[in-house]
C-alpha positions as CSV (number, residue, x, y, z in Angstrom):
1,M,-31.7,6.7,35.7
2,D,-28.7,5.4,37.6
3,R,-25.4,6.3,36.2
4,V,-22.9,3.6,35.2
5,D,-20.0,3.2,37.6
6,P,-17.3,5.6,36.3
7,I,-14.6,2.9,36.2
8,V,-16.8,0.4,34.4
9,A,-17.9,3.1,32.0
10,T,-14.3,4.1,31.2
11,F,-13.4,0.5,30.5
12,L,-16.4,0.0,28.3
13,I,-15.6,3.1,26.3
14,L,-12.0,2.1,26.0
15,A,-13.0,-1.4,24.7
16,A,-15.4,0.1,22.2
17,A,-12.7,2.5,21.0
18,I,-10.2,-0.2,20.5
19,L,-12.7,-2.4,18.6
20,A,-13.5,0.6,16.4
21,F,-9.8,1.3,15.7
22,L,-9.2,-2.4,14.9
23,S,-12.2,-2.7,12.6
24,A,-11.1,0.2,10.4
25,R,-14.8,0.6,9.5
26,V,-15.3,3.8,11.6
27,P,-13.4,6.9,10.7
28,L,-10.8,7.9,13.3
29,E,-12.4,11.3,13.7
30,V,-15.8,9.7,14.5
31,V,-14.2,7.3,17.0
32,A,-12.4,10.2,18.8
33,V,-15.5,12.4,19.0
34,G,-17.6,9.4,20.0
35,V,-15.2,8.8,22.9
36,A,-15.6,12.3,24.2
37,L,-19.3,12.2,23.9
38,A,-19.5,8.8,25.6
39,L,-17.5,10.1,28.5
40,W,-19.9,13.0,28.9
41,A,-23.1,10.9,28.4
42,T,-22.1,8.3,31.0
43,G,-21.2,11.0,33.5
44,V,-17.6,10.1,33.7
45,L,-16.6,13.7,32.7
46,S,-18.5,17.0,32.6
47,L,-19.1,18.5,29.1
48,P,-16.2,21.0,29.4
49,Q,-13.9,18.2,30.6
50,A,-15.0,15.8,27.8
51,F,-14.2,18.4,25.1
52,A,-11.2,20.1,26.7
53,G,-8.9,18.3,24.4
54,F,-9.9,20.5,21.5
55,G,-8.4,23.5,23.3
56,D,-5.5,21.6,24.8
57,P,-2.1,23.3,24.2
58,T,-0.8,19.9,22.9
59,V,-3.2,20.0,20.0
60,L,-2.4,23.6,19.2
61,F,1.3,22.9,19.2
62,I,0.9,19.9,16.8
63,A,-1.3,22.0,14.5
64,S,1.4,24.7,14.4
65,L,4.0,22.0,13.5
66,F,2.0,21.1,10.4
67,V,2.1,24.7,9.3
68,V,5.9,24.8,9.7
69,A,6.2,21.5,7.7
70,T,4.0,23.0,5.0
71,A,6.3,26.1,4.8
72,L,9.4,23.9,4.4
73,E,7.7,22.1,1.6
74,T,6.3,25.0,-0.3
75,S,9.4,27.1,0.0
76,G,11.5,24.3,-1.6
77,V,13.7,23.5,1.4
78,T,12.9,19.8,1.3
79,R,13.6,19.7,-2.4
80,V,17.0,21.3,-2.0
81,V,17.8,18.7,0.7
82,G,16.8,15.9,-1.7
83,A,19.2,17.3,-4.4
84,V,22.1,17.1,-1.9
85,I,21.5,13.4,-1.5
86,L,21.4,12.9,-5.3
87,A,24.7,14.8,-5.7
88,R,26.6,13.0,-2.9
89,A,25.2,9.5,-2.3
90,G,26.8,7.8,-5.3
91,T,25.7,4.3,-6.3
92,R,26.9,2.1,-3.5
93,R,24.0,0.7,-1.5
94,A,25.5,1.1,2.0
95,R,26.5,4.7,1.2
96,I,23.1,5.5,-0.2
97,V,21.4,4.1,2.9
98,V,23.6,6.2,5.2
99,W,22.9,9.4,3.3
100,V,19.2,8.8,2.9
101,G,19.0,7.8,6.6
102,G,20.9,10.9,7.7
103,I,18.8,13.3,5.6
104,V,15.5,11.8,6.6
105,A,16.5,11.8,10.3
106,M,17.4,15.5,10.0
107,L,14.1,16.4,8.3
108,T,12.0,14.3,10.7
109,A,13.6,16.1,13.6
110,L,12.6,19.4,12.1
111,I,9.2,18.9,10.3
112,S,7.9,15.6,11.8
113,I,7.9,12.1,10.4
114,N,5.1,12.3,7.8
115,G,6.3,15.4,6.1
116,A,9.9,14.1,6.0
117,V,9.0,10.8,4.3
118,A,6.6,12.4,1.9
119,A,9.2,14.9,0.8
120,L,11.8,12.1,0.3
121,I,9.8,9.4,-1.4
122,P,10.3,10.9,-4.9
123,V,14.0,11.5,-4.1
124,A,14.5,7.9,-3.0
125,A,12.8,6.7,-6.2
126,V,15.2,8.7,-8.4
127,I,18.2,7.5,-6.4
128,A,17.0,3.9,-6.8
129,R,16.7,4.3,-10.6
130,R,20.0,6.1,-11.1
131,S,21.9,3.6,-8.8
132,G,20.3,0.5,-10.3
133,L,18.8,-0.5,-6.9
134,P,15.3,-1.9,-6.7
135,P,13.0,0.7,-5.0
136,S,12.1,-2.0,-2.4
137,Q,15.7,-1.7,-1.1
138,L,15.2,1.9,-0.2
139,M,11.5,2.7,0.7
140,I,11.1,0.6,3.9
141,P,14.5,1.9,5.1
142,L,13.2,5.4,4.5
143,A,10.1,4.8,6.7
144,F,12.0,2.9,9.4
145,V,14.7,5.4,9.9
146,A,12.1,8.2,10.0
147,S,10.3,6.3,12.8
148,S,13.5,6.0,14.8
149,A,14.4,9.7,14.1
150,S,11.0,10.8,15.5
151,L,12.7,10.3,18.8
152,L,15.3,13.0,18.2
153,T,13.3,16.1,19.1
154,L,10.0,17.1,20.7
155,S,8.6,18.0,17.3
156,G,9.5,14.6,15.7
157,T,6.0,13.1,16.2
158,P,2.8,14.0,18.1
159,V,3.5,11.2,20.5
160,N,6.5,13.1,21.9
161,V,4.4,16.2,22.5
162,V,1.7,14.1,24.3
163,V,4.2,12.3,26.5
164,S,6.0,15.5,27.3
165,E,2.8,17.1,28.5
166,L,2.1,14.0,30.6
167,A,5.5,14.1,32.1
168,D,4.9,17.8,33.1
169,A,1.6,16.8,34.8
170,E,2.8,13.6,36.5
171,A,6.5,14.2,37.2
172,G,6.6,18.0,37.6
173,R,8.6,18.7,34.4
174,P,8.2,18.2,30.7
175,F,10.9,16.5,28.5
176,G,13.2,19.1,26.9
177,F,13.1,19.7,23.2
178,F,16.4,17.8,22.5
179,E,16.1,15.5,25.5
180,F,14.5,12.8,23.4
181,A,17.8,12.6,21.4
182,L,19.5,10.9,24.4
183,V,17.7,7.7,23.3
184,G,16.9,8.8,19.8
185,V,20.5,9.2,18.5
186,P,21.7,5.7,19.4
187,L,18.5,4.2,18.0
188,V,18.9,6.1,14.7
189,V,22.4,4.8,14.4
190,A,21.4,1.3,15.3
191,T,18.5,1.4,12.8
192,I,20.7,2.6,9.9
193,A,23.3,0.0,10.8
194,V,20.8,-2.9,10.9
195,I,19.3,-1.7,7.5
196,A,22.8,-1.4,6.0
197,L,23.8,-4.9,7.2
198,L,20.6,-6.9,7.0
199,G,18.6,-5.0,4.4
200,P,19.9,-6.8,1.3
201,R,18.9,-10.2,2.7
202,L,15.7,-9.2,4.6
203,L,14.1,-6.8,2.1
204,P,12.6,-8.0,-1.2
205,H,14.1,-7.2,-4.5
206,R,11.1,-5.8,-6.3
207,G,10.0,-2.8,-8.4
208,P,7.3,-0.3,-7.6
209,D,3.6,-1.4,-7.6
210,A,2.4,-0.2,-11.0
211,A,-1.2,-1.1,-10.2
212,P,-1.8,-1.0,-6.5
213,G,-5.6,-1.3,-6.9
214,D,-8.2,-0.1,-4.4
215,R,-7.0,0.5,-0.9
216,S,-8.5,-1.5,2.0
217,E,-10.4,0.2,4.8
218,R,-7.4,-0.2,7.1
219,E,-5.1,1.4,4.6
220,A,-7.5,4.3,4.1
221,E,-7.8,4.8,7.8
222,T,-4.0,4.9,8.3
223,L,-3.5,7.3,5.4
224,S,-6.1,9.6,6.8
225,L,-3.4,10.6,9.4
226,V,-1.3,12.1,6.6
227,P,-2.2,15.7,5.5
228,E,-4.2,15.9,2.3
229,A,-1.3,17.8,0.5
230,V,1.0,14.9,1.3
231,R,-1.4,12.3,-0.1
232,T,-2.4,14.2,-3.2
233,G,0.7,16.3,-4.0
234,A,-1.5,19.4,-3.9
235,I,1.4,21.5,-2.5
236,R,4.0,22.5,-5.0
237,T,7.2,24.4,-4.7
238,R,6.8,28.0,-5.7
239,P,8.5,29.4,-8.8
240,H,12.3,29.5,-8.8
241,S,12.4,33.3,-8.6
242,R,10.7,33.3,-5.2
243,L,12.4,30.1,-4.0
244,H,15.5,31.7,-2.3
245,R,13.5,34.3,-0.4
246,G,10.8,31.9,0.8
247,S,13.3,29.3,1.8
248,R,15.4,31.7,3.7
249,R,12.5,33.1,5.6
250,T,11.3,29.6,6.4
251,L,14.6,28.6,7.8
252,V,14.9,31.7,9.9
253,V,11.4,31.3,11.4
254,T,11.9,27.5,12.0
255,G,15.3,28.2,13.6
256,A,13.7,30.8,15.9
257,M,11.0,28.3,16.9
258,V,13.6,25.6,17.7
259,V,15.6,28.1,19.8
260,L,12.4,29.0,21.8
261,L,11.6,25.3,22.3
262,A,15.1,24.3,23.2
263,T,15.6,27.1,25.7
264,G,12.1,26.8,27.2
265,A,11.7,30.6,26.8
266,T,8.0,30.1,25.9
267,P,5.6,27.1,26.2
268,P,5.7,24.8,23.1
269,A,2.2,25.9,22.0
270,A,3.2,29.6,22.1
271,A,6.5,28.9,20.2
272,G,4.7,26.9,17.5
273,L,1.8,29.4,17.1
274,L,4.3,32.3,16.9
275,A,6.2,30.5,14.1
276,A,3.0,29.6,12.2
277,G,1.7,33.1,12.4
278,A,5.1,34.6,11.2
279,L,5.1,32.2,8.2
280,V,1.6,33.3,7.2
281,L,2.4,37.0,7.7
282,L,5.6,36.7,5.7
283,R,3.5,35.0,3.0
284,V,5.7,31.9,3.0
285,V,2.5,29.9,3.5
286,R,-0.8,30.8,1.8
287,L,-4.0,30.0,3.6
288,P,-5.2,27.3,1.1
289,D,-1.8,25.5,1.4
290,L,-2.0,25.8,5.2
291,Y,-5.4,24.2,5.4
292,Q,-4.3,21.4,3.1
293,G,-1.1,20.9,5.0
294,V,-2.8,20.2,8.4
295,S,-3.8,16.7,9.2
296,W,-7.1,17.4,10.7
297,T,-7.7,13.7,11.4
298,T,-4.6,13.7,13.7
299,L,-5.7,16.8,15.6
300,V,-9.3,15.4,16.2
301,L,-7.9,12.0,17.1
302,I,-5.6,13.5,19.8
303,A,-8.3,16.0,21.0
304,G,-10.9,13.2,21.4
305,M,-8.5,10.7,23.1
306,I,-7.0,13.1,25.7
307,P,-10.2,13.1,27.8
308,L,-10.1,9.3,27.8
309,S,-6.6,9.5,29.2
310,V,-7.8,12.0,31.8
311,A,-10.8,9.7,32.7
312,F,-8.4,6.8,33.3
313,L,-6.6,8.8,35.9
314,D,-9.5,10.6,37.5
315,T,-11.8,7.5,37.9
316,G,-9.0,5.2,39.2
317,A,-9.3,2.9,36.1
318,A,-5.6,3.2,35.5
319,D,-4.9,2.1,39.1
320,V,-7.1,-1.0,38.5
321,V,-5.1,-2.0,35.4
322,A,-1.8,-1.1,37.1
323,D,-2.7,-3.3,40.2
324,A,-3.6,-6.2,37.9
325,L,-0.3,-5.9,36.0
326,L,1.7,-5.6,39.2
327,A,-0.1,-8.7,40.6
328,L,1.0,-10.5,37.5
329,V,4.6,-9.5,37.4
330,G,5.3,-8.6,41.0
331,Q,6.7,-5.5,42.5
332,S,10.4,-6.5,43.1
333,D,11.9,-5.0,39.9
334,P,10.4,-2.1,38.0
335,H,12.2,-3.3,34.9
336,V,9.7,-6.2,34.6
337,A,6.7,-3.9,34.8
338,L,8.4,-1.6,32.3
339,A,8.9,-4.5,29.9
340,V,5.2,-5.5,30.1
341,V,4.1,-1.9,29.4
342,C,6.5,-1.7,26.4
343,V,5.3,-5.0,25.0
344,V,1.7,-3.9,25.3
345,V,2.5,-0.6,23.4
346,V,4.4,-2.4,20.7
347,V,1.6,-5.0,20.1
348,L,-1.2,-2.4,20.0
349,G,0.9,0.0,18.0
350,Q,1.1,-2.4,15.0
351,F,-2.7,-2.1,14.5
352,I,-3.9,1.2,15.9
353,S,-2.5,4.7,15.9
354,N,0.5,5.0,18.2
355,V,-0.8,8.3,19.5
356,A,-4.0,6.6,20.6
357,T,-2.0,3.7,22.0
358,V,0.2,6.0,24.1
359,L,-2.8,8.0,25.4
360,I,-4.4,4.7,26.4
361,V,-1.4,3.1,28.1
362,A,0.3,6.2,29.6
363,P,-2.1,6.5,32.6
364,V,-1.4,2.9,33.4
365,A,2.3,3.4,33.2
366,T,2.3,6.4,35.5
367,S,0.0,4.6,38.0
368,I,2.5,1.7,38.1
369,A,5.3,4.1,38.7
370,V,3.4,5.7,41.6
371,T,2.6,2.3,43.1
372,L,6.3,1.2,42.9
373,E,7.3,4.6,44.3
374,V,9.6,5.4,41.3
375,S,9.8,8.2,38.9
376,P,7.3,8.1,36.0
377,L,9.9,9.6,33.6
378,P,11.5,6.3,32.6
379,F,8.1,4.8,32.1
380,L,6.9,7.7,29.9
381,M,10.1,7.8,27.8
382,A,10.1,4.0,27.4
383,L,6.5,4.3,26.3
384,T,7.6,6.7,23.6
385,V,10.4,4.4,22.4
386,A,8.0,1.4,22.2
387,G,5.5,3.6,20.3
388,A,8.2,4.3,17.7
389,A,8.8,0.6,17.2
390,A,6.0,0.3,14.6
391,F,7.9,-1.8,12.2
392,L,5.9,-5.1,11.7
393,T,2.9,-4.1,9.5
394,P,2.3,-1.6,6.8
395,V,-0.6,-0.1,8.8
396,A,1.4,0.5,11.9
397,T,2.2,4.1,10.8
398,P,1.2,6.3,7.9
399,V,4.8,6.4,6.7
400,N,4.9,2.6,6.5
401,L,1.9,2.7,4.2
402,M,3.1,5.7,2.2
403,V,6.1,3.6,1.0
404,M,4.2,0.5,0.2
405,A,3.2,1.2,-3.4
406,P,6.5,3.0,-4.4
407,G,8.4,0.1,-3.0
408,G,6.2,-2.6,-4.4
409,Y,5.7,-4.2,-1.0
410,R,3.3,-6.8,0.3
411,F,1.9,-7.0,3.8
412,G,4.4,-9.6,4.9
413,D,7.5,-7.7,3.7
414,Y,7.7,-5.5,6.8
415,W,8.2,-7.8,9.7
416,R,11.4,-9.5,8.4
417,L,13.5,-6.3,8.8
418,G,11.2,-4.9,11.4
419,L,11.5,-7.8,13.9
420,P,15.2,-7.2,14.8
421,L,14.5,-3.5,15.1
422,V,11.6,-4.1,17.5
423,V,13.9,-6.2,19.7
424,I,16.4,-3.4,19.7
425,F,13.8,-0.8,20.6
426,L,12.3,-2.9,23.4
427,A,15.8,-3.5,24.8
428,A,16.5,0.2,24.7
429,G,13.2,1.0,26.4
430,V,13.6,-1.5,29.2
431,F,17.3,-1.3,29.9
432,Y,18.8,1.8,28.4
433,V,16.1,4.4,29.2
434,P,16.2,3.7,33.0
435,I,20.0,4.4,32.9
436,V,19.4,7.9,31.6
437,W,16.0,8.6,33.3
438,R,16.5,6.8,36.6
439,F,13.7,5.1,38.5
């Protein structure tokens, strides 16, 4: 039997994957594994190539970050941070927003976006009750600041890790551990400022949803990206007598990992796995907690979608899309092409996983950069910024959905405050990023 043309097969597999993501009827893990199998079955990739994502260093590094996040939770570090907010924030709304935003930004940079928001939702609820604010005035700000803070470090979100690996492959160097902060810091400040100024008018004044009812298939799909322990509260802080020792060990190991990542002394996967192994050996993390703290859906999703990204490059499918976009926008100014890429990422990112979106669009972006004879670094960083601008729907990110019930939100509550933030993020991706990472 004749094989399907590799480019055609790649596009068909991509279309099927997007439809499956949008339908929310097929589990994310099944879509990802199905993509890998389809790439092998159609002859686009060999069997080892189709399943290489499951042994990819990116996947191993992300898995290790989940272990570190679990240790910070079980040792009580996140609870202590929450107590600091309660003691210092006071009752003024603007002051509370700044304190909550600063703490969630710090936690996101250290333990990733999902873990930070999960740890602070109960804290935000207590702050709202004690200050007399409706929870709806704090929960979306918590999620939105965390999304912007995911741009502070390499470990802020799996998207950063994926993009850094692509930069290493396509531009000859990865992004540094703190390099993301060059764009992340101003965006965090802008996000907190917009929330403090516009939040009272653009956010609803509503209490928590006492009876959220059954979740839709889309909500269930998005929440599957959050570790089981975060969704169910299965992980609990250890008894007080062991708190100090466990938290100190966790902070030492986490600090050592950050130093290794920041200095580049070891590859990210090696640094992460060393930290995870140390936390297990030091008995900060118990194996049952470790397994519950890992988002297996996220790992399978990335592992299954990496081969599709590879296929886009190897078959020339990315060049086809890049040529079509360049024919549409012209080749005179790379800012125009960059704007188109960012808009595509923002639109797709409101409905499907931003990790999947980046893996789909990144090969196209790098192909456009090669055709325009410019560096792919600004395209990849702008892609990351656009991927973080998931502010318009509750299903855009797991953290948006995590705050929905505690804040008593409806589907249409997100875009009002999210729209000005999307504009800011797009402007940063198109105009600011190329100033720091030059074409």
